[in-house]
Structure formats: structure tokens, C-alpha cells
N, C-alpha and C positions, 0 to 999 in steps of 0.2 A: 621276582625282582631280578632274577639271573637272566630269564629270557629277554628283559629289556636292556641288559647291560650291553650288548653289541650295539644297540641303537643309540645309547647315550655316548658311547665311545666314538661312534661314527659322527654324531651331532657336534661333539666337541672338536674333533679334528677338522671338520668343516668350518667351524667358527674360527679356529686358529688360521687356517689356510686363507679365509676371507679377509682377516685382519692384516695378515702379512702381504697379500696381494694389493690391498687397498694402500697400504704404506709404500710399497714398491712403486706403484703407479703415480702416488703423490710425489715421491722423490724424483721420479722420471721427468716430471714437469718443471722441477728446479734445476737451476744451473749449478753445476759443481763448482765450488769455489776454487778448486785446483785448475780448472779450465779457464778462469778468468785471467785476463791480462794484468800484470802487476808492473809498478814502477816503485823504485826505492829512493826516498828522500832522506838525505842527512840534514839535520836541522839542529840549530841552537836555541830554537824558540821553546816556550813552555809546552809540555806534552799535550796538556788540556786545550791549548790554542790549536796546534797542528792536527789534533785529533778531530776537532770540528770541521777542518778543511777536509780531512781524509774521507770521513764519513759522508759529507755532503758531495764530493766528487765521485765516489762510488756510486751514490744514489743516481747522480746526473748522468754518468757515462757507463757505469758497469765496470770501470777499471779500479782496481785495488791499489791503494797507496799504502805502501809499507814505510813507516817512519822509523828512523833510528836517531833518538835524541843524543846529542853529543855537546860537550863544551867546546868553544871556539878552537882552543889549542888541539883538542882531540880530533876535532873533524879535520883540520888542517893535516895533522900528522897521518891520520888514516888515509886521506886522499893522496899524500905523498907515497905511502906504502902501496896503494892500489893503482898508481898512475899508469902502469903499463896495461892493467886489465881492471877497469873500474867496477866496483860491486854496485855502486849507487848511479842514479840517472840525474839527480837534481840536488842542488844545494839551496836550502831555504834558510836565510840567517840574516844577521844585522850586516849592513853594507861594509863594515870594516872587515869582517871575515870574508866576504865576497872579494874585496879588494885584494886580500892576501892570496886567495885562491887564484884570482886573475893573474897576479904577478908570477905565479908558478906555471902559468900557460896551461891550465887544466880545464879551462872553461871554452865552449864552443860559442862563437858569435851567433846570435839570433835575433831577428826582428820579423815582425809580420804586420798585417794591416791592423790587427788587435792591439799589438804593443806600442805602435807609433803614436797612440794618443797620449803616452806617458812623456812628459817633458824630459828634455835632455838632461837637466840638473839631477834627475833621479835615475840616471842609466850610466853604465860604465862606458868609457870613451870608445870603445870599439864594439859596443852592444854585447859585451860577453857576459853582462848581468843586467837585470832590470829590477828597478825599485817598484814594489807592489803596494806598500802602505808606508805611512810615516806617523811618529807620534811627536808633536811639538811640545816644548817647555812653555808653560804659562804662568801667569799670576792668578793664583786662585784665592779670592778675597771673600772674607766672611761678610754677609749681606748686612748685618746690624753695624758692623764697622765702617762699612762703606757709607752709610747714612749719616755718619758723624763727619765725614770729610767733605771739605769745599769741592774738591774734584778727586777722583781716583788716580792712582799711579798709571801712567800711560808709557813710561818709558824705563829702561833698566836704571838711568840715573836717578830717577824718581824715588827709588827705593834707598838710596844713600843720602838723599837731601839732608841737610843738618837740622832743618826745621821740623822733620817728622819723627814720630816716636813709634814706627811700626814694630810690632812683634813678628819676626819672620821664622819661618821653618822651611828646611830644605833636607833632602836626602844627602847623606854624606857621600862625598865624592869617592871615598875608600869602599863604599858598599854597593855601588851600582854602576854599570857602564853607562846607563841612560843619564845618571846624574853627573858623572865625571865628563860626560860630553859637554857640559855646560862650560867647565873650565877649559877643555880643548877648543870649543868653538869661540868662547871670548878671546882667547889667545890668538886664534886665527884672524879675528876681527880687529882686536885693539893692539896685538902685540903683547909678548910676555910681561913686561914690566907693568904696562897699564892695566892689563887683566888682573895681575896679582894686587895692585894697588886698589882696584875696585873691589876685589873680593875681601881685601883687609878692611875697607870701609863697611862692607856688609856684615862682616863677622861679629861686631858688638851687638846688632840688632837680631841676631839669630838666637832664638831661645832653645832651639834643639836641631842637632844634625842627626836625622833619623836613620834607622837601619833599613826601612823599606820604602819602596816608592808610594805605597798606599797611605802611609803614616802622615805626610805633610796635609794632604787635603782633609783627612779625617780630623787632625787637630784643629784646622780652620773651622770645619763643619760644627765642632764642639766648642768653639769660642776659645781654645787653648792657645791660639795663635791669631794674628790678623790676616797675614798673607802667606801663602805658601808659594814657593818656587817649585813647581810641580809638572809631572807629565800630564797632558790633557786627558789621556785614556782613563787614568786612575780618578782624576777629578770628576769626570763625567759619570763614574759609577756611583759616586757620593751624591752627586746632583740627581742622578735617577732615583737614588734612595731617599730623596727629599731633604737632603742636608742643605742648609742655607748658604750656598756658595755662588759666586759669580765668576765666571772666566774672563780674565782680560788678556788679549794678545798684545805683548809689547809692540807698539807701533814702529820702533826703530829696528825690529827683527828679532828672531830668537833661534835657538838651537833646537835640533830635532833628531830623533833616532829614526833611520830608514831601514826597513826590511826589504831585503831583495832576494831575488831567485836567480839561479843560473844553471845552465845544462851542461854536463859534463862532457868533455870530448870522448868519443868512442863508448859512450854510455850504452848499456844493453838494449834500452827502449828509448832511444834518442827521439824518434819521431813522436811517440806517445807523451814523452816528457815535454816536448814543445807544445803540445796541446794543453797540457796542465798548467804551464806558464801562462799561455793565453787566458786560460780560466781564472787564474789567480787575480788578474786584473779587471775582471768583468764583475758585473753587479751581483751575480748569484753568490760568489765567494765572499764578496764584501758584506752582503745581507747576512750570510751564515755568521760571520763574525760578530756583526753588530747585534744579532738576535741573541747571541751567546755572551753579551756584555763585554765584548773586545771592541773598544771604541777607537781604533786607529783611523787616520785619515787616508782614503785611497788616493794613490798617485793618478789615478784615471778621474779626471774633474767631471766626466759625463756620467758617472754612476749615480745612482739615487743617494747612496750613502754619503757620498761627498757633499752633495747639495744640502743633505740634512745636517751634516756636522760643520759645514764652512759657510754654505750660502752664496751669495753672489760675489763677495769680496774675499780674495784669497788672504790665507793667514801670511803675515809678513815673516819671512825667513831670511836668516843671515846669507848673505853672498859672500863667499870667500873661497880661497883655494886651501885646502888642507895640505900642508907641506910637512906636518909633523910625522915623524916615523913612530913606530911602536916604542923604540928606546927613548925618543924624545919626550913622548907623553908619560912614560914611566918617570923619568927625570923630572918633568913639570909636576907630576903628582907629589912627588917627594918634596919638591920645593914648596909647594902648597901647604903640605902638611907642617913643615918646619917653620915656615914664615907667617902663615895665617891660621891654620887649624889648631895649633898648639899655643897659639898666643893667647893671653888673658883677655877676658871680654869685660 
């Protein structure tokens, strides 16, 4: 046995060297992640939503998207602190946040042949930010309930007509920026007094002010309410899961939440960041969101996802100029709470 020991040891070392060499050759064929180009995105969007985009873009381009999730207030504060030397390249957030950043003169104007397909209503006045998708407010109606009606509600006023007995559900304005946008938009369209008067008429018909955006369409799907005033994206999730719900777009217009992107001035990777913004409005990005059950409407009507979600007739959206400041909106919300939300039903 002893005379074979040197041969056994030699064989063992040869095997080890072969394994190590094979691994080194395999690793040599791979790109070192540290050598890849990176862009940094500050975002107020849900982490899982931005992660889908980051993963898809890295697969398509080889560029790593590093995402820093922040609240709107924290995002703005951080950008002010970093104004002289930005750590990020892009802001991807709701348009209200982008408007705040634009007022601080922290965004670089940008347009390209790709972004020119986006309508002006979804863009900053000086092209300092670009809307990439939006989520409209809809009437989500229970199918069995609709069968009992002579005709479905088509306008906002139909919900408060004296002759109907609708059981309505809506996400509490105190719980969600998407929901409180209904209050702000109706005020922009109707004026404060008329908007609050309308919501006061709506109040007795509301069976629940929900905490989450997903609750109103779920309640309608389960027959616990007749009609939900809800975001389209959450409603479509329940429809895809075979809940008996029909979406009605108010023909006199509706509110919507717009998601937008802006490139920061003096960003470390400005040119690369602009390519990412171009990609966001194209079909590959929108398909990635759709395939992962994020059913927002692209601002680019040429995408397949837009045609799938909207069809030939555009969704009626309210046309108005938002003149309310953040302070105005806070006061308006307080007034709604005192005069509508807390009143008896």
C-alpha cells in the first residue's frame, strides 16, 4: 500500500488542479459585475415594480440599474443635499414629486426621437421630466349588479343621482396619494365648493372607506359593494383572476396618477441615464411590467401594451391646470375630513 501512496497523492493533486483550472476558465468567460456600467435611480415606486424594470434592462443592455427606494419627502431632501454633486442619475417617481424636483432646477431638459411620441400633457413644460405611464381612476362594477340596471353609470354625476341605491366603496383619501388625487382633481375641474358638495352627496352611498387601493375592487368582485371608485391597475388584477368585474371609464373624464422620469443635472452617468429613459417608454419595458401584473397605461400609444389596455378609443382624462400648492392640498384634505368624511351617513 505504501508504494502506491505517492501515486494516489499525485492523482489527488491532479484532480484538484483540474477542477480549479476549469472554474478559472469558466469565470474568465463571464463579465465581472464590477466592470459593468451602473446607473443609480432614486424612486418612490414600489420596490418590486422597479426591480422588474431593473432586471429587464440589465438583461437587454448589460447596464446595472441600482435602485434607492425613498419616500417623496426623503427623495427631495436627499437631492437638495446632493445638489452640488449628485449621487444619482435618474428620478423615477409620481409626477408630483418630479414637479417639486423641477422647481428646484435639479433636472436636465431632455427629449429625443423616442420620447417625442409622448403627448405634451404627460411632460414637463421644459422637457425636464417625462411621463412614462399612468393609472386612471375607473368605476369598477360588479357584473351581476350591472345586469339589474337599465343602464350603467357613465358619468360622475350618475353615482350621486337620487334615484339610485348604489353601494359604493373607495380608498380613503387619507390612506393613499392615488386616492386623494381624486379630491385634488375634482377641485381643479369643478372648484373647491362644488367638489366638496359632490363628495358630500357621494358620502352616504359609501359603504367603506378602504385602507388599501386593492380593497375596493376586491369588495366589488365579492359582491360586498356594487361599484368601486378605484385605480384601473388594481381592478385589472382582479379581472385577470376571474373576479366578475366590469371597468367603466367615466365619459366626462377622470383623474389619474402619472409616473414620470427625469435625468438629474450633472449626473455621473447622464448619457447612459438618457438611454434608460428612452427605454422606459418603449414596449419592452411596458411588457415587462404587464407580464408581472403591473397594469399601468403607457404614455406611448404606439406600444402593444397600450393597444391591449386601451384599444382604439383613448381613455377620457380630465383636462385642467393644477394650480394647488402642497399647502393648498393639505388644507383641502383637512376640509374634506371635517366637512365630509366625519359627517354621519
